[in-house]
N, C-alpha and C positions, 0 to 999 in steps of 0.2 A: 701869639697871643697868650693869655693867662687864663687859668681856669675860669669859666662862666662868661668869657668873651666870645664874640661871634663876629661873623661877616656875613655879608649879603653878596652872593656869585651869580653873575649873568653870563651865560655862554650862548654865542650864536651857533646855530645848527646848519648844516650843508644845505637844508631846504629853506633857508632864509628866517627861521622861527627863532625862538629864545628859550632857554631853560634857566628858570630862576630857582636858586636854592640858598637856605641859610645853613652855615656851617658854623658848629660851636666847638670850642675847646672845653672839655669836662674832666672831672677828676679820674685818676687812676693810682694804682699803687704799685710802684716798679722803683728803679734806680736809673740813673742815666750816667752815660758816659762812654767814651770809645777808646781814652787811653788813661794811663795812671795819673794823669795830671786834671782830668775835668770830671771827675766823679762828683754827680749830682749838681752840676753847675747849670745845667738846663731842666726844663720842666718835662715831666712824663705825664701824657694826656691819653683820654679817650676822646670820641668825637661823635657828635650828633649831626645829623644831615636831614634837613626838611626841605621837601620838594614835591610839588603836586599833590599835597594834602596828606603826604605820607612820612613818616619819621623812622630814621634807622639810627641805632646806636653802635658804633662801633668800639668795642671793649680795647682792643689792640692788645698789647702784651701787659698783662695786669696779675696781681695777686690780689687775694681776699682778705686773708688773715695770716699771722705768722704761727705756726705749729712748732712746738718744742719737739726735740729729740724723744722718740718714743720707741717702744720695744717693736719689732716686726708684728705686723698682723693687728696691732691695735686701732681700733677706729676713732680717728680724731673728731668725728662728728658724734661720738657715743656721749652720753650723758654726763661723763665725767669732764669732758672737754668742751661743753656746750658755752662755758663763760669765756672761751678765748675771745678776745677782743675782734671785731670785725672792722673792716675798714668803712667809715661811716659815709663816706663820698658816694656809695651806689646807693644807698637809701636817699641821699640827697638829690641825687641824679632824678630818681624816680619821683621825688616830691615836686622837684622845681621844673623838670623837662618832660617827664613821662606823661602818658604813657607811649610807649614806641611800637609801631608795627612789626619792626623786625630788629632782634639783637644779634650781632656778630660777638659771640663770646668764646673766649679762650678754655679748652678742656685738657690740655697736654702739657708736657715738659715740667711734671710735678715732684717727681721724685730724685732724690730723697727729700721728702717733705720739710723737715727740718732746715734744710738749705734753701729750697726752691719755693716754699709756700709764701713768703712775703712778695715774691715777684711773679710767680706763675700760678694760676689756679688750676686744681683738680677738677673732675666733673661735678663732685659734690659743692664744691665753692662756685662752679658756675652755675648751678641750679639757683643757690642764694642770690647771687648776681641778677639772674634773670628774674626773680620775684622782687629783689629791691628795685631795680630799675624799671619795672612795670611794663616788660616786653611782652607783647602779646604772642609772638612766635620768636624762635631763635634758631641760629644754626652755630653748631660748635666749630671752632677754628683752632688754629695753634696746635696742630697735632698732625703726625703721619708723615710730615714733609723731611724733617732733619731728625736724627737722633741726638738730641741735646741732653738727655737724661737717660736714668735706668729702666724705666718702666717699659714691659713690652709695648712695641710700636702700636699694636692693634686694641691695646688696653682701654683707652681713653672712650671710645663710643660704647663699650660694654658697660663701663662704670656709669657712664652718663645714664644708661637706662635703668640701672639700678638707683642711682641719685633720683632721677625722675619719679621712679616706683615710691620710693621712701617718701618723696614729698607730696605724693597723692597727684602727680600730673601724668596725663597720658603719656606713655612710652614712645607713641610715634606721632607724628602731625603736629607737634607744638614746638618741640626743642629737638631738632634733627641734625645729622651730621651727612654730609657728601661723602659717598665713597670716593677714594682716591682718584682723581681726575675727574670726577664727576660734575657738571653743572646742573644747576637747578634754577628756575624762575619764581620769583616771589610777587 
């Protein structure tokens, strides 16, 4: 599929019923490729799934904006960097397909920012994506499983709370994270 395309799926249940869902391919900001010869040959995407009157947006592996190399400790969401371009696809997702009942939004693998920011969101980026895509609730994903980058493994949930507070969003119950190995029902 290309961005903005979708497909209807019907799955038979063991009890003889049916589950119907619409799956849509939506924008994301990343790069693609598995070898040195296939860089950016395929599309990178996020996904929406609608079923039973509910809608979920899975951001997948995505960045939000490109941050230049800055001195350690500089807030790249500070006033001086407010003008850094943001990927317009997330606002467009919210405007065209939102709101979503639940967003699954990445919060980890972001340092060093000047290298990782075009492909991996930090918690502050994640909160902006949450707002852009018009999610009612969200769960932070893409952290704490593999050490891909140099931020401390337990840092993303801590920064998420700070980012939510800065944006005036409740620190619990709106955009949460599962503890490692934890399951939740929504």
